[in-house]
N, CA, C and O atoms as a GROMACS GRO file, in nm:
protein
  592
    1MET      N    1   0.084  -0.118   0.000
    1MET     CA    2   0.000   0.000   0.000
    1MET      C    3   0.088   0.124   0.000
    1MET      O    4   0.186   0.131   0.075
    2ILE      N    5   0.056   0.220  -0.082
    2ILE     CA    6   0.131   0.344  -0.091
    2ILE      C    7   0.065   0.448  -0.001
    2ILE      O    8  -0.056   0.471  -0.008
    3ASP      N    9   0.147   0.511   0.083
    3ASP     CA   10   0.098   0.618   0.169
    3ASP      C   11   0.118   0.750   0.095
    3ASP      O   12   0.231   0.794   0.077
    4GLU      N   13   0.008   0.812   0.053
    4GLU     CA   14   0.016   0.936  -0.023
    4GLU      C   15  -0.017   1.059   0.062
    4GLU      O   16  -0.048   1.165   0.007
    5SER      N   17  -0.010   1.046   0.192
    5SER     CA   18  -0.041   1.161   0.277
    5SER      C   19   0.076   1.260   0.275
    5SER      O   20   0.191   1.222   0.255
    6MET      N   21   0.042   1.385   0.297
    6MET     CA   22   0.144   1.489   0.305
    6MET      C   23   0.126   1.563   0.436
    6MET      O   24   0.013   1.588   0.480
    7GLN      N   25   0.237   1.597   0.499
    7GLN     CA   26   0.233   1.675   0.621
    7GLN      C   27   0.324   1.797   0.605
    7GLN      O   28   0.422   1.793   0.531
    8LEU      N   29   0.290   1.903   0.675
    8LEU     CA   30   0.371   2.023   0.678
    8LEU      C   31   0.393   2.060   0.823
    8LEU      O   32   0.298   2.086   0.897
    9HIS      N   33   0.518   2.060   0.864
    9HIS     CA   34   0.554   2.092   1.002
    9HIS      C   35   0.626   2.225   1.004
    9HIS      O   36   0.718   2.248   0.925
   10GLY      N   37   0.586   2.313   1.093
   10GLY     CA   38   0.650   2.444   1.105
   10GLY      C   39   0.718   2.461   1.240
   10GLY      O   40   0.670   2.411   1.342
   11ALA      N   41   0.829   2.531   1.239
   11ALA     CA   42   0.901   2.562   1.362
   11ALA      C   43   0.964   2.701   1.348
   11ALA      O   44   1.004   2.742   1.239
   12MET      N   45   0.971   2.772   1.459
   12MET     CA   46   1.028   2.907   1.460
   12MET      C   47   1.150   2.910   1.549
   12MET      O   48   1.153   2.848   1.655
   13THR      N   49   1.251   2.982   1.505
   13THR     CA   50   1.370   3.008   1.586
   13THR      C   51   1.390   3.159   1.592
   13THR      O   52   1.396   3.226   1.488
   14LEU      N   53   1.402   3.211   1.713
   14LEU     CA   54   1.435   3.352   1.733
   14LEU      C   55   1.578   3.360   1.785
   14LEU      O   56   1.615   3.286   1.876
   15ILE      N   57   1.656   3.449   1.726
   15ILE     CA   58   1.793   3.471   1.772
   15ILE      C   59   1.802   3.617   1.813
   15ILE      O   60   1.801   3.706   1.728
   16LEU      N   61   1.811   3.640   1.943
   16LEU     CA   62   1.818   3.774   1.998
   16LEU      C   63   1.964   3.806   2.030
   16LEU      O   64   2.029   3.734   2.105
   17ARG      N   65   2.013   3.913   1.972
   17ARG     CA   66   2.150   3.958   1.997
   17ARG      C   67   2.144   4.086   2.079
   17ARG      O   68   2.103   4.192   2.030
   18ARG      N   69   2.184   4.075   2.204
   18ARG     CA   70   2.180   4.191   2.292
   18ARG      C   71   2.297   4.285   2.260
   18ARG      O   72   2.399   4.242   2.207
   19ALA      N   73   2.280   4.411   2.293
   19ALA     CA   74   2.385   4.510   2.271
   19ALA      C   75   2.513   4.471   2.344
   19ALA      O   76   2.622   4.509   2.302
   20SER      N   77   2.500   4.397   2.454
   20SER     CA   78   2.615   4.354   2.533
   20SER      C   79   2.695   4.242   2.466
   20SER      O   80   2.805   4.208   2.510
   21GLY      N   81   2.638   4.183   2.358
   21GLY     CA   82   2.704   4.072   2.291
   21GLY      C   83   2.644   3.937   2.327
   21GLY      O   84   2.673   3.837   2.261
   22GLU      N   85   2.562   3.934   2.430
   22GLU     CA   86   2.495   3.810   2.470
   22GLU      C   87   2.394   3.769   2.363
   22GLU      O   88   2.329   3.854   2.303
   23VAL      N   89   2.382   3.638   2.341
   23VAL     CA   90   2.289   3.585   2.241
   23VAL      C   91   2.191   3.492   2.310
   23VAL      O   92   2.231   3.405   2.387
   24GLU      N   93   2.063   3.510   2.282
   24GLU     CA   94   1.956   3.426   2.337
   24GLU      C   95   1.882   3.363   2.218
   24GLU      O   96   1.848   3.432   2.122
   25THR      N   97   1.856   3.232   2.227
   25THR     CA   98   1.786   3.163   2.120
   25THR      C   99   1.662   3.095   2.176
   25THR      O  100   1.666   3.032   2.282
   26VAL      N  101   1.551   3.108   2.104
   26VAL     CA  102   1.426   3.042   2.139
   26VAL      C  103   1.380   2.963   2.018
   26VAL      O  104   1.378   3.014   1.906
   27HIS      N  105   1.344   2.837   2.040
   27HIS     CA  106   1.295   2.751   1.931
   27HIS      C  107   1.162   2.692   1.975
   27HIS      O  108   1.149   2.639   2.085
   28LYS      N  109   1.062   2.700   1.886
   28LYS     CA  110   0.929   2.650   1.922
   28LYS      C  111   0.857   2.606   1.796
   28LYS      O  112   0.864   2.673   1.693
   29ASP      N  113   0.787   2.493   1.804
   29ASP     CA  114   0.702   2.449   1.693
   29ASP      C  115   0.582   2.543   1.684
   29ASP      O  116   0.538   2.598   1.784
   30ASN      N  117   0.531   2.559   1.562
   30ASN     CA  118   0.414   2.644   1.543
   30ASN      C  119   0.302   2.563   1.481
   30ASN      O  120   0.319   2.445   1.450
   31ILE      N  121   0.187   2.627   1.462
   31ILE     CA  122   0.076   2.558   1.396
   31ILE      C  123   0.042   2.630   1.266
   31ILE      O  124   0.050   2.752   1.257
   32ILE      N  125   0.007   2.552   1.166
   32ILE     CA  126  -0.047   2.608   1.043
   32ILE      C  127  -0.196   2.630   1.071
   32ILE      O  128  -0.266   2.537   1.113
   33ASP      N  129  -0.244   2.752   1.048
   33ASP     CA  130  -0.385   2.779   1.079
   33ASP      C  131  -0.474   2.745   0.958
   33ASP      O  132  -0.424   2.718   0.849
   34ASN      N  133  -0.603   2.748   0.980
   34ASN     CA  134  -0.698   2.711   0.874
   34ASN      C  135  -0.684   2.797   0.749
   34ASN      O  136  -0.686   2.744   0.638
   35VAL      N  137  -0.669   2.930   0.766
   35VAL     CA  138  -0.653   3.016   0.648
   35VAL      C  139  -0.518   2.990   0.581
   35VAL      O  140  -0.503   3.014   0.461
   36GLY      N  141  -0.421   2.941   0.658
   36GLY     CA  142  -0.292   2.903   0.601
   36GLY      C  143  -0.306   2.783   0.509
   36GLY      O  144  -0.246   2.779   0.401
   37PHE      N  145  -0.384   2.684   0.552
   37PHE     CA  146  -0.408   2.568   0.466
   37PHE      C  147  -0.488   2.609   0.342
   37PHE      O  148  -0.462   2.558   0.232
   38ASP      N  149  -0.585   2.699   0.357
   38ASP     CA  150  -0.658   2.751   0.241
   38ASP      C  151  -0.561   2.820   0.145
   38ASP      O  152  -0.571   2.804   0.023
   39PHE      N  153  -0.468   2.898   0.201
   39PHE     CA  154  -0.367   2.966   0.119
   39PHE      C  155  -0.287   2.865   0.038
   39PHE      O  156  -0.266   2.885  -0.082
   40ILE      N  157  -0.241   2.758   0.101
   40ILE     CA  158  -0.160   2.657   0.032
   40ILE      C  159  -0.240   2.596  -0.083
   40ILE      O  160  -0.188   2.582  -0.194
   41ALA      N  161  -0.364   2.560  -0.058
   41ALA     CA  162  -0.448   2.502  -0.163
   41ALA      C  163  -0.467   2.600  -0.278
   41ALA      O  164  -0.455   2.561  -0.395
   42ASP      N  165  -0.496   2.727  -0.247
   42ASP     CA  166  -0.517   2.827  -0.351
   42ASP      C  167  -0.388   2.857  -0.428
   42ASP      O  168  -0.393   2.878  -0.549
   43ALA      N  169  -0.276   2.859  -0.360
   43ALA     CA  170  -0.148   2.886  -0.426
   43ALA      C  171  -0.112   2.774  -0.524
   43ALA      O  172  -0.051   2.800  -0.627
   44ILE      N  173  -0.150   2.651  -0.492
   44ILE     CA  174  -0.120   2.537  -0.578
   44ILE      C  175  -0.220   2.526  -0.693
   44ILE      O  176  -0.180   2.500  -0.807
   45GLY      N  177  -0.348   2.545  -0.664
   45GLY     CA  178  -0.448   2.509  -0.763
   45GLY      C  179  -0.526   2.619  -0.831
   45GLY      O  180  -0.584   2.594  -0.937
   46LYS      N  181  -0.530   2.737  -0.777
   46LYS     CA  182  -0.612   2.843  -0.836
   46LYS      C  183  -0.547   2.897  -0.962
   46LYS      O  184  -0.430   2.934  -0.961
   47ALA      N  185  -0.623   2.901  -1.071
   47ALA     CA  186  -0.570   2.952  -1.197
   47ALA      C  187  -0.575   3.105  -1.202
   47ALA      O  188  -0.490   3.169  -1.263
   48ALA      N  189  -0.675   3.161  -1.137
   48ALA     CA  190  -0.691   3.308  -1.136
   48ALA      C  191  -0.706   3.354  -0.992
   48ALA      O  192  -0.748   3.276  -0.906
   49SER      N  193  -0.674   3.477  -0.965
   49SER     CA  194  -0.686   3.536  -0.831
   49SER      C  195  -0.606   3.459  -0.727
   49SER      O  196  -0.651   3.440  -0.614
   50ARG      N  197  -0.487   3.414  -0.766
   50ARG     CA  198  -0.401   3.344  -0.670
   50ARG      C  199  -0.356   3.441  -0.562
   50ARG      O  200  -0.340   3.560  -0.588
   51PRO      N  201  -0.338   3.393  -0.440
   51PRO     CA  202  -0.296   3.483  -0.332
   51PRO      C  203  -0.151   3.529  -0.351
   51PRO      O  204  -0.070   3.460  -0.413
   52ALA      N  205  -0.120   3.646  -0.297
   52ALA     CA  206   0.017   3.695  -0.297
   52ALA      C  207   0.105   3.601  -0.215
   52ALA      O  208   0.057   3.535  -0.123
   53VAL      N  209   0.231   3.593  -0.250
   53VAL     CA  210   0.323   3.502  -0.181
   53VAL      C  211   0.346   3.546  -0.036
   53VAL      O  212   0.332   3.664  -0.003
   54MET      N  213   0.380   3.451   0.047
   54MET     CA  214   0.419   3.482   0.184
   54MET      C  215   0.550   3.559   0.178
   54MET      O  216   0.640   3.523   0.101
   55GLY      N  217   0.561   3.663   0.256
   55GLY     CA  218   0.683   3.742   0.249
   55GLY      C  219   0.705   3.835   0.366
   55GLY      O  220   0.785   3.928   0.357
   56PHE      N  221   0.634   3.811   0.478
   56PHE     CA  222   0.647   3.899   0.594
   56PHE      C  223   0.640   3.818   0.723
   56PHE      O  224   0.567   3.719   0.731
   57ILE      N  225   0.716   3.859   0.822
   57ILE     CA  226   0.708   3.800   0.956
   57ILE      C  227   0.664   3.910   1.051
   57ILE      O  228   0.719   4.020   1.052
   58ALA      N  229   0.562   3.877   1.131
   58ALA     CA  230   0.509   3.971   1.229
   58ALA      C  231   0.543   3.921   1.370
   58ALA      O  232   0.546   3.801   1.396
   59LEU      N  233   0.566   4.015   1.459
   59LEU     CA  234   0.591   3.986   1.600
   59LEU      C  235   0.485   4.056   1.684
   59LEU      O  236   0.433   4.160   1.644
   60GLY      N  237   0.454   3.998   1.799
   60GLY     CA  238   0.354   4.058   1.885
   60GLY      C  239   0.373   4.022   2.030
   60GLY      O  240   0.468   3.955   2.068
   61THR      N  241   0.279   4.070   2.110
   61THR     CA  242   0.285   4.052   2.255
   61THR      C  243   0.166   3.972   2.308
   61THR      O  244   0.147   3.965   2.430
   62GLY      N  245   0.086   3.914   2.221
   62GLY     CA  246  -0.029   3.835   2.265
   62GLY      C  247   0.015   3.703   2.326
   62GLY      O  248   0.115   3.645   2.286
   63THR      N  249  -0.062   3.657   2.424
   63THR     CA  250  -0.028   3.531   2.492
   63THR      C  251  -0.138   3.425   2.480
   63THR      O  252  -0.126   3.317   2.537
   64THR      N  253  -0.244   3.455   2.406
   64THR     CA  254  -0.349   3.357   2.383
   64THR      C  255  -0.289   3.237   2.310
   64THR      O  256  -0.212   3.254   2.215
   65ALA      N  257  -0.323   3.117   2.353
   65ALA     CA  258  -0.269   2.996   2.289
   65ALA      C  259  -0.300   2.996   2.140
   65ALA      O  260  -0.406   3.040   2.097
   66ALA      N  261  -0.205   2.946   2.062
   66ALA     CA  262  -0.225   2.935   1.916
   66ALA      C  263  -0.337   2.835   1.888
   66ALA      O  264  -0.346   2.730   1.951
   67ALA      N  265  -0.422   2.871   1.791
   67ALA     CA  266  -0.534   2.785   1.753
   67ALA      C  267  -0.552   2.791   1.601
   67ALA      O  268  -0.524   2.893   1.538
   68ALA      N  269  -0.599   2.682   1.545
   68ALA     CA  270  -0.616   2.672   1.400
   68ALA      C  271  -0.714   2.775   1.345
   68ALA      O  272  -0.704   2.811   1.227
   69THR      N  273  -0.806   2.823   1.426
   69THR     CA  274  -0.908   2.918   1.379
   69THR      C  275  -0.860   3.062   1.374
   69THR      O  276  -0.932   3.149   1.325
   70GLN      N  277  -0.741   3.091   1.425
   70GLN     CA  278  -0.692   3.229   1.426
   70GLN      C  279  -0.646   3.270   1.286
   70GLN      O  280  -0.597   3.188   1.209
   71SER      N  281  -0.662   3.398   1.255
   71SER     CA  282  -0.619   3.448   1.124
   71SER      C  283  -0.533   3.573   1.137
   71SER      O  284  -0.504   3.640   1.037
   72ALA      N  285  -0.493   3.606   1.259
   72ALA     CA  286  -0.406   3.721   1.284
   72ALA      C  287  -0.339   3.701   1.420
   72ALA      O  288  -0.385   3.622   1.502
   73LEU      N  289  -0.231   3.774   1.443
   73LEU     CA  290  -0.173   3.774   1.577
   73LEU      C  291  -0.271   3.843   1.670
   73LEU      O  292  -0.353   3.923   1.626
   74VAL      N  293  -0.263   3.812   1.798
   74VAL     CA  294  -0.353   3.872   1.895
   74VAL      C  295  -0.318   4.019   1.918
   74VAL      O  296  -0.406   4.105   1.920
   75THR      N  297  -0.188   4.048   1.935
   75THR     CA  298  -0.144   4.185   1.960
   75THR      C  299  -0.017   4.212   1.880
   75THR      O  300   0.093   4.213   1.935
   76GLU      N  301  -0.031   4.232   1.751
   76GLU     CA  302   0.085   4.256   1.664
   76GLU      C  303   0.146   4.393   1.694
   76GLU      O  304   0.074   4.492   1.709
   77ILE      N  305   0.281   4.397   1.702
   77ILE     CA  306   0.348   4.526   1.723
   77ILE      C  307   0.435   4.567   1.605
   77ILE      O  308   0.467   4.685   1.590
   78ASP      N  309   0.475   4.471   1.520
   78ASP     CA  310   0.559   4.506   1.407
   78ASP      C  311   0.560   4.393   1.304
   78ASP      O  312   0.536   4.277   1.338
   79ARG      N  313   0.587   4.429   1.179
   79ARG     CA  314   0.594   4.331   1.071
   79ARG      C  315   0.702   4.376   0.974
   79ARG      O  316   0.703   4.490   0.929
   80ASN      N  317   0.794   4.285   0.941
   80ASN     CA  318   0.902   4.316   0.848
   80ASN      C  319   0.902   4.220   0.730
   80ASN      O  320   0.852   4.108   0.739
   81ALA      N  321   0.959   4.266   0.620
   81ALA     CA  322   0.973   4.181   0.502
   81ALA      C  323   1.062   4.062   0.536
   81ALA      O  324   1.159   4.074   0.610
   82ALA      N  325   1.027   3.947   0.479
   82ALA     CA  326   1.102   3.824   0.504
   82ALA      C  327   1.167   3.776   0.374
   82ALA      O  328   1.121   3.806   0.264
   83THR      N  329   1.273   3.701   0.391
   83THR     CA  330   1.343   3.639   0.279
   83THR      C  331   1.304   3.492   0.274
   83THR      O  332   1.312   3.421   0.375
   84TYR      N  333   1.262   3.447   0.158
   84TYR     CA  334   1.224   3.306   0.134
   84TYR      C  335   1.347   3.232   0.083
   84TYR      O  336   1.423   3.286   0.003
   85ALA      N  337   1.366   3.109   0.131
   85ALA     CA  338   1.476   3.026   0.082
   85ALA      C  339   1.431   2.881   0.071
   85ALA      O  340   1.362   2.829   0.159
   86HIS      N  341   1.471   2.816  -0.037
   86HIS     CA  342   1.445   2.673  -0.060
   86HIS      C  343   1.551   2.621  -0.154
   86HIS      O  344   1.584   2.685  -0.253
   87THR      N  345   1.605   2.504  -0.121
   87THR     CA  346   1.701   2.438  -0.209
   87THR      C  347   1.627   2.328  -0.283
   87THR      O  348   1.567   2.240  -0.222
   88ALA      N  349   1.633   2.333  -0.417
   88ALA     CA  350   1.566   2.233  -0.500
   88ALA      C  351   1.608   2.092  -0.457
   88ALA      O  352   1.725   2.067  -0.428
   89GLY      N  353   1.511   2.003  -0.453
   89GLY     CA  354   1.538   1.864  -0.416
   89GLY      C  355   1.528   1.836  -0.267
   89GLY      O  356   1.542   1.722  -0.224
   90THR      N  357   1.504   1.941  -0.187
   90THR     CA  358   1.487   1.921  -0.043
   90THR      C  359   1.340   1.941  -0.007
   90THR      O  360   1.261   1.988  -0.088
   91LYS      N  361   1.306   1.905   0.114
   91LYS     CA  362   1.167   1.915   0.160
   91LYS      C  363   1.150   2.022   0.265
   91LYS      O  364   1.054   2.019   0.342
   92THR      N  365   1.242   2.118   0.270
   92THR     CA  366   1.229   2.228   0.365
   92THR      C  367   1.237   2.361   0.292
   92THR      O  368   1.298   2.373   0.186
   93PHE      N  369   1.173   2.462   0.353
   93PHE     CA  370   1.186   2.599   0.306
   93PHE      C  371   1.177   2.689   0.428
   93PHE      O  372   1.120   2.651   0.530
   94THR      N  373   1.233   2.810   0.416
   94THR     CA  374   1.236   2.901   0.529
   94THR      C  375   1.193   3.041   0.489
   94THR      O  376   1.199   3.081   0.372
   95PHE      N  377   1.150   3.115   0.590
   95PHE     CA  378   1.129   3.258   0.582
   95PHE      C  379   1.207   3.318   0.698
   95PHE      O  380   1.197   3.270   0.810
   96SER      N  381   1.285   3.421   0.672
   96SER     CA  382   1.361   3.484   0.780
   96SER      C  383   1.352   3.636   0.766
   96SER      O  384   1.343   3.689   0.656
   97ALA      N  385   1.353   3.703   0.880
   97ALA     CA  386   1.347   3.850   0.882
   97ALA      C  387   1.430   3.902   0.999
   97ALA      O  388   1.439   3.839   1.104
   98ASP      N  389   1.489   4.016   0.976
   98ASP     CA  390   1.568   4.083   1.081
   98ASP      C  391   1.489   4.200   1.137
   98ASP      O  392   1.423   4.275   1.064
   99PHE      N  393   1.497   4.214   1.269
   99PHE     CA  394   1.436   4.325   1.341
   99PHE      C  395   1.551   4.394   1.414
   99PHE      O  396   1.596   4.348   1.518
  100LEU      N  397   1.596   4.504   1.359
  100LEU     CA  398   1.717   4.571   1.406
  100LEU      C  399   1.692   4.652   1.532
  100LEU      O  400   1.579   4.660   1.580
  101ALA      N  401   1.798   4.710   1.587
  101ALA     CA  402   1.787   4.794   1.706
  101ALA      C  403   1.681   4.901   1.683
  101ALA      O  404   1.675   4.961   1.576
  102GLY      N  405   1.597   4.922   1.781
  102GLY     CA  406   1.490   5.021   1.773
  102GLY      C  407   1.363   4.969   1.707
  102GLY      O  408   1.262   5.039   1.706
  103ASP      N  409   1.367   4.848   1.654
  103ASP     CA  410   1.254   4.789   1.581
  103ASP      C  411   1.196   4.674   1.665
  103ASP      O  412   1.271   4.588   1.711
  104SER      N  413   1.067   4.672   1.686
  104SER     CA  414   0.998   4.565   1.760
  104SER      C  415   1.045   4.553   1.904
  104SER      O  416   1.061   4.443   1.955
  105THR      N  417   1.066   4.666   1.969
  105THR     CA  418   1.110   4.666   2.108
  105THR      C  419   0.993   4.628   2.199
  105THR      O  420   0.882   4.678   2.184
  106GLY      N  421   1.020   4.538   2.295
  106GLY     CA  422   0.917   4.500   2.390
  106GLY      C  423   0.927   4.357   2.433
  106GLY      O  424   1.025   4.288   2.404
  107ALA      N  425   0.823   4.312   2.505
  107ALA     CA  426   0.815   4.176   2.558
  107ALA      C  427   0.743   4.088   2.455
  107ALA      O  428   0.621   4.074   2.458
  108LEU      N  429   0.818   4.031   2.364
  108LEU     CA  430   0.762   3.954   2.252
  108LEU      C  431   0.719   3.815   2.298
  108LEU      O  432   0.788   3.748   2.375
  109THR      N  433   0.600   3.771   2.248
  109THR     CA  434   0.548   3.640   2.289
  109THR      C  435   0.476   3.566   2.176
  109THR      O  436   0.432   3.453   2.196
  110GLU      N  437   0.465   3.628   2.057
  110GLU     CA  438   0.395   3.561   1.946
  110GLU      C  439   0.456   3.606   1.815
  110GLU      O  440   0.515   3.714   1.805
  111ALA      N  441   0.440   3.520   1.713
  111ALA     CA  442   0.491   3.554   1.580
  111ALA      C  443   0.414   3.475   1.475
  111ALA      O  444   0.349   3.375   1.506
  112GLY      N  445   0.422   3.522   1.350
  112GLY     CA  446   0.356   3.452   1.240
  112GLY      C  447   0.410   3.498   1.106
  112GLY      O  448   0.476   3.601   1.097
  113VAL      N  449   0.382   3.419   1.003
  113VAL     CA  450   0.422   3.450   0.865
  113VAL      C  451   0.298   3.495   0.788
  113VAL      O  452   0.192   3.432   0.797
  114PHE      N  453   0.312   3.604   0.713
  114PHE     CA  454   0.199   3.666   0.642
  114PHE      C  455   0.234   3.690   0.496
  114PHE      O  456   0.351   3.684   0.457
  115ASN      N  457   0.130   3.717   0.415
  115ASN     CA  458   0.153   3.744   0.273
  115ASN      C  459   0.131   3.891   0.237
  115ASN      O  460   0.116   3.923   0.119
  116ALA      N  461   0.129   3.981   0.335
  116ALA     CA  462   0.112   4.124   0.307
  116ALA      C  463   0.179   4.204   0.418
  116ALA      O  464   0.198   4.156   0.530
  117ALA      N  465   0.214   4.329   0.385
  117ALA     CA  466   0.279   4.417   0.482
  117ALA      C  467   0.185   4.456   0.596
  117ALA      O  468   0.229   4.482   0.708
  118THR      N  469   0.054   4.458   0.568
  118THR     CA  470  -0.049   4.477   0.671
  118THR      C  471  -0.165   4.386   0.633
  118THR      O  472  -0.188   4.360   0.515
  119GLY      N  473  -0.238   4.339   0.732
  119GLY     CA  474  -0.349   4.248   0.704
  119GLY      C  475  -0.298   4.123   0.637
  119GLY      O  476  -0.200   4.063   0.681
  120GLY      N  477  -0.365   4.082   0.530
  120GLY     CA  478  -0.321   3.965   0.455
  120GLY      C  479  -0.357   3.833   0.521
  120GLY      O  480  -0.434   3.829   0.617
  121ILE      N  481  -0.300   3.728   0.468
  121ILE     CA  482  -0.326   3.591   0.515
  121ILE      C  483  -0.213   3.548   0.608
  121ILE      O  484  -0.096   3.564   0.575
  122MET      N  485  -0.250   3.494   0.725
  122MET     CA  486  -0.152   3.441   0.819
  122MET      C  487  -0.138   3.291   0.795
  122MET      O  488  -0.235   3.216   0.809
  123LEU      N  489  -0.019   3.247   0.758
  123LEU     CA  490   0.008   3.106   0.733
  123LEU      C  491   0.011   3.025   0.862
  123LEU      O  492  -0.041   2.914   0.869
  124ASP      N  493   0.073   3.082   0.963
  124ASP     CA  494   0.094   3.009   1.088
  124ASP      C  495   0.107   3.107   1.204
  124ASP      O  496   0.122   3.227   1.184
  125ARG      N  497   0.100   3.052   1.325
  125ARG     CA  498   0.116   3.133   1.446
  125ARG      C  499   0.187   3.050   1.550
  125ARG      O  500   0.167   2.929   1.560
  126VAL      N  501   0.270   3.117   1.628
  126VAL     CA  502   0.339   3.051   1.739
  126VAL      C  503   0.339   3.145   1.858
  126VAL      O  504   0.356   3.266   1.844
  127VAL      N  505   0.319   3.087   1.977
  127VAL     CA  506   0.329   3.159   2.103
  127VAL      C  507   0.446   3.099   2.178
  127VAL      O  508   0.462   2.977   2.182
  128PHE      N  509   0.528   3.184   2.238
  128PHE     CA  510   0.652   3.137   2.302
  128PHE      C  511   0.676   3.214   2.431
  128PHE      O  512   0.616   3.319   2.454
  129PRO      N  513   0.766   3.161   2.517
  129PRO     CA  514   0.800   3.233   2.640
  129PRO      C  515   0.857   3.371   2.606
  129PRO      O  516   0.924   3.387   2.504
  130VAL      N  517   0.829   3.468   2.690
  130VAL     CA  518   0.864   3.608   2.662
  130VAL      C  519   1.012   3.624   2.625
  130VAL      O  520   1.101   3.570   2.689
  131VAL      N  521   1.032   3.701   2.519
  131VAL     CA  522   1.165   3.743   2.476
  131VAL      C  523   1.165   3.895   2.486
  131VAL      O  524   1.096   3.964   2.411
  132ASN      N  525   1.242   3.947   2.579
  132ASN     CA  526   1.246   4.092   2.601
  132ASN      C  527   1.350   4.154   2.510
  132ASN      O  528   1.470   4.144   2.534
  133LYS      N  529   1.303   4.220   2.405
  133LYS     CA  530   1.392   4.284   2.308
  133LYS      C  531   1.405   4.431   2.346
  133LYS      O  532   1.310   4.508   2.336
  134GLY      N  533   1.525   4.469   2.388
  134GLY     CA  534   1.552   4.608   2.423
  134GLY      C  535   1.574   4.693   2.299
  134GLY      O  536   1.590   4.641   2.189
  135ALA      N  537   1.574   4.823   2.319
  135ALA     CA  538   1.588   4.918   2.208
  135ALA      C  539   1.720   4.903   2.133
  135ALA      O  540   1.728   4.934   2.014
  136ASP      N  541   1.824   4.855   2.200
  136ASP     CA  542   1.955   4.839   2.137
  136ASP      C  543   1.980   4.697   2.087
  136ASP      O  544   2.087   4.669   2.033
  137ASP      N  545   1.885   4.608   2.105
  137ASP     CA  546   1.901   4.468   2.064
  137ASP      C  547   1.856   4.448   1.920
  137ASP      O  548   1.776   4.526   1.868
  138SER      N  549   1.907   4.342   1.857
  138SER     CA  550   1.858   4.301   1.726
  138SER      C  551   1.808   4.158   1.736
  138SER      O  552   1.852   4.081   1.821
  139LEU      N  553   1.716   4.123   1.648
  139LEU     CA  554   1.654   3.990   1.652
  139LEU      C  555   1.637   3.939   1.510
  139LEU      O  556   1.598   4.013   1.420
  140THR      N  557   1.667   3.811   1.491
  140THR     CA  558   1.640   3.743   1.365
  140THR      C  559   1.535   3.636   1.392
  140THR      O  560   1.551   3.554   1.482
  141ALA      N  561   1.429   3.637   1.313
  141ALA     CA  562   1.323   3.536   1.323
  141ALA      C  563   1.334   3.446   1.200
  141ALA      O  564   1.337   3.495   1.087
  142VAL      N  565   1.339   3.314   1.224
  142VAL     CA  566   1.347   3.217   1.115
  142VAL      C  567   1.235   3.116   1.133
  142VAL      O  568   1.224   3.051   1.237
  143PHE      N  569   1.150   3.104   1.030
  143PHE     CA  570   1.045   3.003   1.028
  143PHE      C  571   1.088   2.895   0.929
  143PHE      O  572   1.112   2.923   0.812
  144THR      N  573   1.097   2.772   0.978
  144THR     CA  574   1.136   2.659   0.894
  144THR      C  575   1.016   2.567   0.878
  144THR      O  576   0.954   2.527   0.976
  145PHE      N  577   0.985   2.533   0.753
  145PHE     CA  578   0.875   2.443   0.722
  145PHE      C  579   0.931   2.318   0.657
  145PHE      O  580   1.011   2.324   0.563
  146THR      N  581   0.887   2.202   0.708
  146THR     CA  582   0.935   2.074   0.657
  146THR      C  583   0.816   1.994   0.607
  146THR      O  584   0.718   1.973   0.679
  147MET      N  585   0.824   1.950   0.481
  147MET     CA  586   0.719   1.868   0.420
  147MET      C  587   0.760   1.723   0.428
  147MET      O  588   0.877   1.689   0.415
  148SER      N  589   0.661   1.638   0.451
  148SER     CA  590   0.690   1.494   0.453
  148SER      C  591   0.572   1.419   0.398
  148SER      O  592   0.574   1.296   0.390
   0.00000   0.00000   0.00000
């Protein structure tokens, strides 16, 4: 019997670089939300009115548990353009974005990948233990998706 099922697993890594030189890393699995699965189906199969590509990472301070029915962060504070990367022949792809000093300062607890600079479709959401990003700190957010 051939197993033709497909799975998509998402995980987020935050790398916080403090002005002092200290580095803090947080890694957490995320969930693909319902509108994210709709996005994937439409991106693959729709001939017209296809959705814009994913290309932004948003950070926020919401602490509500991630749920498949969510379509936005609970308390978004900033969103930056993300870089997409995929190596042909592999089953992983990533989105990464940098949040430099003075950008996204605060007690961060949630993040997601979106297809627009504001609003748009949220592919996934993750809630994580607080990461306190000071005004002089920089942060890199990397979302890795693995297909199987």
